[in-house]
N, C-alpha and C positions, 0 to 999 in steps of 0.2 A: 503493500497500500507506499507507491512512493509518495502519494499526497500530504499524508496524514502530519508530518513534521509542519508543512508551510501551514494546515489547516492550525496546531497548536499556536503555530506561533505567533496569530492575530490575536489572541489575548495571553500571551506570555511578553509581548515586547514592548518596549519602553523606549524612552527619547532616546536615542542614536548619544548625546553629550554620556550617558552613565554609564558610563563603560568600566569595567572593573582593574584588578591590576593585574590581570594577563595580558593586557595590552601594552602596558609596559614592560610586559617581558617579553612582548616583541611574538604574540601568538595571534593570529587575525581572526580563527578559527575555537578556541576558549574565549575571546570577548566577544563572537556571533552568538555563543552558546549563552553567555553569561548575559547579553541582550534579552534573548528569549524566556532564559530561566528566571530570572532574579526582579521582581515588579520594584522600580528606583533604581536600578542596576545596584542593590545590594549584591557582595559578593559573600556574605556567608553564606552556609547550608541553611536548610529549612530546618525548625525546630525539632524537636522529635517530642514523641507524645506517649504515654501509657507505657504497661511493664510488657516483658515478655514472661510467659507463662512461668508460671516454677519447675512444670517439667523440662521444660526449652532450655534450663542452666544448667541443668545436669551435668553431670561426666557424661558423656557420651563413647561411642567407642571410635569418633572421627577426633583427629588433633586440630589443633589451632590451624586456619587456612587461611590464603590470603587470595580471595576472587576478586581475581583485576578487572571488577567487573565494566568499568566503562573507559578507561582507559581507547581513545580513538586507536582503530586500527592502525598500524606502522609506527608507534609512539612509543621510545624505549620506554619496556617495566621496570617499576623501582622492585628491586633483589625483596625475596619474602618467599616465606614458606608458600607451600601447597596442602590439598587433602590430603595428607599423610594419616598413618596410622592405621588404614582401611584396604582392606582388602578390593580391588580393585578391577577383578575378576566379576565381584557377587554382583549381580544384576536385579534392581527394585522389582519385586513382586506383580504389580498391579498395572493396572495400562498404563502404556505413556500419554504423556496429555498432547495433545497438538492445536492448543491454542487455549490461552488468555485474556480475560475481560475486566477491566473495570470499569463500568459504563457509565457511573458518575463523573469520573476523572479522562472521559473519552481514551482509555487506551486498551487497544486490542491486536494480543499481537502471537503472529504463528511461531509454535514453540518447536525445537528442536532440536535431539539430545546431544551432549554435549559430555566430554569426561575429562582427562590430566592429560597438561599437554607434557613432553621431556622435562622441561622444566621442574614438574613438578606441580606446576598450579592450575589451577582451573581451569578449562577453555570456557571460552565467551565466542559465538555466533558475529562473525565477520559486520554482518546485517546489522543494524543498529533497527530495522522493523520488528526483530526475530529477539526472540529469549530464547536461553539453554537452560535444557530442564540438566541438572548434575543427574546421570543417569548411573552411579554409580550409588546411589543414596534411593532413600525412599519414594517412591512415586505419588503426589496428590495422590489424596485417599487414602495410602496407605494407614497401617495399625498405630505404625510408631514412628518415632523418628520425623526429622527435616526433613522438606521437597523443596528443592532449592532454584529458582528458576531466576536467571541471573543476567541484563542485555547491559548493550553498553548507550549512557545516557547523550551519545552523542556520534556523530561521525567526523571524518577529519578533515571537512569542511564545514562545522559548526552545523548543519542541520541537528535537531536533536532527533532523541530515537523512542522506541517505543515507551520505554520505562522510564523518561523522563518526567511522565504522567504521575510518577512515586512524590514529584516535591509536591505536589498539588493534591494528593490523598486527606482524608480523613480518618478519625478512628469509627467506625462501623462500616465503612463504606465495603461495600456485599464486589468476593472476588470470583468469577467463574473461572474455572478452567475446565477446559474441555479434555475429553479422552479419546484413546484409538478406537474405545469398544461403544462408541457415541452414547455414552453419559457424561453428565455435567457435574462437576463437582464444587460444593458452593463455601467457598469463606468467611471471614468477617474481619478485615483489620483492627486490633489489637494495640501495635505498635512501632511505631520508629525511630530506631537509633540511628545516630553518625558514629564513624568509629575509625580511626587510625588505618589503613591498609596493614602495615606493618603489626595493627593486634587486633586482627579478626577475632571474634568471642570462638570457644569449642565450640556451643552449642551449634554452629548458623549450619555445621552439616554434618548434625551428630545422627545416629540411627535406633538411638530406642528415646526411649521417655514420650511425651503428649506426644499427639499428632498435630504438627503446623505446616503452612505453606511459607515460606521464606522470598522477600524477593531482595537483589542484589541490585544497584547499580552505582556510577559513583555520584563522589560527591565535590565539590570544590574544599581546602585551595587548590587553586590549577599550581602547578610549577616544575614550567619546561627542562629545568637542566634537574630535574630530579625526576625525571619521569612522567610526569600528568598530572592528573587528580592525584589527593595525598589521600581521602576519606572515600567509604562508602557508605551511601544512604542501603539502610539496610530495614524491613518491611517485616513485619509479624502479623498474620495472620490465624485466626484457627475457626476449624468446622463450623460451619453455619446453620440453626436449626432448622431453617427456611431452606 
């Protein structure tokens, strides 16, 4: 859906003079993204809210991982650890997700399976219109663990990715995950947090505990000398009763 970033730009664009520090750093693409994402050109990340369910912060089988969620394709990544401590040959048991939709935030992204890169980092789809499902962890609808969907916040040219809509979500927003078996799993957003990329919480890729859906994209600050975006935006959703 190549027109979606432009559509979203209509309600995200602010005055051209309100450009954050990426301009001074010489990154035109990051400057465009800043204009599209932040009302009044505010360079800070969106506010966090809510709490991750207790079961989501327990000790899981997955170690701390850095999902390089929205470093635009071609950017030099920041050194970090990947989804280690888990058997990458074990596949989730549920039907694979094929699309994620948050209607109120105008998010609708095709979902493709992703794994682990040679350097141990989680893969991210190169197409910012897509989200990647971490296929070595739980699938949406599984009885335990964190089902992870990850995607770029923007492209190298500054066009917003589908998961840029996570900057505009609210507690209580409904998330529908359509699966390959023609079923839909409904979730409700309960929390959003901003974390440094080198401090990814261990619960994000866990396989045990309360079932949750975890959506990840990148967050500022943007520092081209250090590989791009320095933080991740992590949204947690729980199964909806409706």
